[in-house]
C-alpha positions in Angstrom: 0.0 0.0 0.0 1.4 3.4 -1.0 0.6 6.2 1.4 1.1 10.0 1.4 0.9 11.8 4.7 0.1 15.5 4.8 0.5 15.6 8.6 3.9 15.5 10.4 2.7 13.6 13.5 0.8 11.1 11.3 4.0 10.5 9.2 5.8 9.7 12.4 3.0 7.3 13.5 3.1 5.5 10.2 6.7 4.5 10.7 6.1 3.7 14.4 3.4 1.3 13.3 5.9 -0.4 11.0 5.6 1.1 7.5 8.7 1.4 5.4 10.0 4.0 3.0 8.6 1.9 0.2 5.1 2.4 1.6 5.2 6.0 2.7 5.9 7.6 -0.6 5.2 11.3 0.1 5.4 13.8 3.0 5.4 17.5 3.8 8.5 19.5 4.5 7.4 19.6 8.2 7.4 15.8 8.5 10.7 15.5 10.3 10.4 12.3 12.3 11.8 9.7 12.2 14.8 11.6 10.7 16.7 8.6 9.3 13.6 7.2 7.5 12.0 10.4 6.1 15.1 11.9 4.4 14.7 10.1 1.1 10.9 10.4 0.9 9.7 13.0 -1.7 8.4 16.3 -0.3 5.0 17.3 -1.7 5.0 20.9 -0.2 4.0 22.2 3.2 0.9 21.3 5.2 -0.8 24.5 3.9 0.5 24.5 0.4 0.3 21.0 -1.1 1.7 20.4 -4.6 -1.2 18.5 -6.1 0.6 17.7 -9.4 3.4 16.1 -7.5 1.0 14.0 -5.5 -0.8 12.9 -8.8 2.6 11.8 -10.2 3.2 9.7 -7.1 -0.1 7.9 -7.5 -0.8 7.0 -3.8 -3.4 4.4 -2.7 -4.3 6.6 0.3 -3.7 10.2 1.4 -3.9 11.0 5.1 -4.9 14.6 5.9 -6.1 16.6 9.0 -8.9 19.0 9.4 -6.8 21.6 11.2 -3.4 21.1 9.6 -4.4 21.1 5.9 -6.4 23.5 3.7 -9.9 22.3 3.0 -10.0 23.2 -0.7 -6.6 21.5 -1.4 -7.8 18.3 0.3 -11.1 18.3 -1.5 -9.2 18.7 -4.8 -7.3 15.5 -4.0 -10.5 13.7 -3.3 -11.5 13.8 -7.0 -8.7 11.4 -7.8 -7.6 9.6 -4.6 -8.9 8.0 -1.4 -8.3 10.7 1.2 -8.8 10.1 4.9 -9.3 13.4 6.9 -8.5 13.1 10.6 -9.6 15.4 13.4 -7.9 15.0 16.8 -9.0 17.2 19.7 -9.2 14.7 22.6 -7.3 11.7 23.9 -10.2 9.6 22.8 -9.9 11.0 19.3 -6.2 10.0 19.4 -7.1 6.5 20.5 -9.4 6.1 17.5 -6.9 7.7 15.1 -4.3 5.0 16.0 -7.0 2.3 15.9 -8.1 3.4 12.5 -4.5 3.5 11.2 -3.9 0.1 12.7 -7.0 -1.4 11.0 -6.2 0.3 7.7 -2.6 -0.8 7.5 -2.9 -4.3 9.1 -1.0 -3.1 12.2 -3.8 -3.5 14.8 -1.6 -5.0 17.5 1.1 -2.3 17.3 -1.5 0.4 17.3 -3.1 -1.0 20.5 0.3 -1.2 22.2 0.9 2.5 21.5 -2.6 3.4 22.8 -2.0 1.4 26.0 1.4 3.1 26.5 -0.1 6.6 25.9 -2.9 6.0 28.5 -0.3 4.6 31.0 1.9 7.7 30.6 -1.0 10.1 31.0 -2.3 8.2 34.0 1.1 8.3 35.8 2.2 11.8 34.9 0.0 14.0 37.1 0.5 16.9 39.4 -0.9 16.4 43.0 -2.5 19.9 42.9 -3.6 21.7 39.7 -1.3 24.5 38.6 -2.8 27.4 36.6 -1.0 27.6 33.3 -0.9 29.7 30.2 0.5 27.9 27.1 1.7 30.3 24.3 2.0 29.1 20.7 2.8 32.4 18.9 4.3 35.8 19.3 3.4 39.1 17.6 0.6 38.7 18.5 0.8 36.4 21.4 -1.6 33.5 20.9 -2.7 30.8 23.3 -4.9 27.7 23.3 -8.6 27.2 24.1 -10.4 24.2 25.5 -11.2 22.6 22.2 -7.6 21.8 21.3 -5.4 18.7 21.7 -2.8 20.8 23.6 -5.4 21.7 26.2 -6.3 18.1 26.7 -2.7 17.1 27.3 -2.2 20.0 29.7 -5.3 19.0 31.6 -4.5 15.3 31.7 -1.2 15.9 33.4 -2.6 18.3 36.0 -2.5 21.8 34.7 -5.5 24.2 34.6 -5.5 26.2 31.4 -6.4 29.8 32.4 -7.9 30.3 28.9 -10.2 27.2 29.1 -13.2 29.5 28.5 -11.8 30.4 25.1 -11.8 28.3 21.9 -9.2 27.5 19.3 -6.2 29.8 19.3 -7.1 33.3 20.7 -4.9 36.3 20.6 -3.9 37.7 24.0 -1.8 40.4 25.6 0.9 40.0 28.4 -1.7 41.5 30.8 -4.0 38.6 30.2 -1.4 36.2 31.7 -1.7 37.6 35.2 -3.6 34.6 36.7 -1.1 32.0 35.5 1.2 30.4 38.0 3.4 29.1 35.1 3.7 30.5 31.6 4.7 27.9 29.0 6.4 29.1 25.8 6.1 26.3 23.2 9.0 25.4 21.0 6.6 25.3 18.0 5.0 26.5 15.9 6.7 29.8 17.0 10.2 28.9 18.1 10.3 30.6 21.5 13.8 31.1 22.9 15.3 32.3 26.2 15.1 35.9 25.1 11.4 35.6 24.9 11.3 34.4 28.5 13.2 37.5 29.5 10.7 39.7 27.7 7.8 38.3 29.7 9.8 38.2 32.9 9.9 42.0 32.7 6.1 41.9 33.1 6.1 39.1 35.7 9.4 38.9 37.5 8.0 36.5 40.1 6.3 34.0 37.7 7.7 30.7 36.5 8.2 31.2 32.7 9.6 28.3 30.7 10.2 26.8 27.3 8.3 23.5 26.7 8.5 20.9 24.0 5.7 21.7 21.6 5.8 18.2 20.1 5.1 16.6 23.5 1.9 18.6 23.7 0.7 18.9 20.2 1.8 15.9 18.2 -1.0 13.4 18.3 -0.6 9.9 17.0 2.2 7.8 18.6 4.4 10.7 19.8 3.1 10.9 23.4 4.2 7.3 23.9 7.8 8.6 23.7 7.3 11.5 26.2 7.3 9.6 29.5 10.6 10.9 30.7 9.9 14.4 29.4 6.6 14.7 31.3 8.2 13.3 34.4 11.0 15.9 34.3 8.6 18.7 33.5 6.3 17.8 36.5 9.3 17.4 38.8 10.3 21.0 37.9 6.8 22.3 38.5 6.5 20.3 41.8 9.8 21.9 43.0 8.2 25.3 42.3 5.2 24.5 44.6 7.4 23.5 47.6 
């Protein structure tokens, strides 16, 4: 079966489930994991600017897309010629069914189930004793955060944080003043590449607050990725716990 993935985290999941470079025949430029396996796979554009002619030339059996990652009109154009599966992952349960669907589709049911069990195990074990009010920033100029209908929100909540913007939806714009109620301000490593200098900028507003860079992939990459984040979540929560003492 020849598969093209238009979603970075799904590309990673395909290889984790056991597909090879002969089966995954196209990817976006943002599909960076697993590095050693994706390097020779043709790039068919970005997640938002797919090269439809390139995809047609590759003649895939299945194209895997995502409601949030990809542009609706581009995906619909592909549907005229190919079988396209459009995923939508906002909850842990959605992620469970994504892996279950991929497992069934690719004949990798057992591997998919093992990843699902590992993800639930990690999320059940990685929990703060007491909820910590958090703000999670994904963008700068303007600052943008996450609402309650996002996968990032679900992961945050699962491991014991309270999103101070849980009354918002999707990815609202905010100002530094809006961060006042947060005990910890998380600056994600993606999609905006927050760095130490950005911590310093916000620390000028809130010298007493905990402001930190967090691994954006650990919070936003659905599919199999969370199954590899056990140590990361443990270290993160240990750091937060030390802040509470």
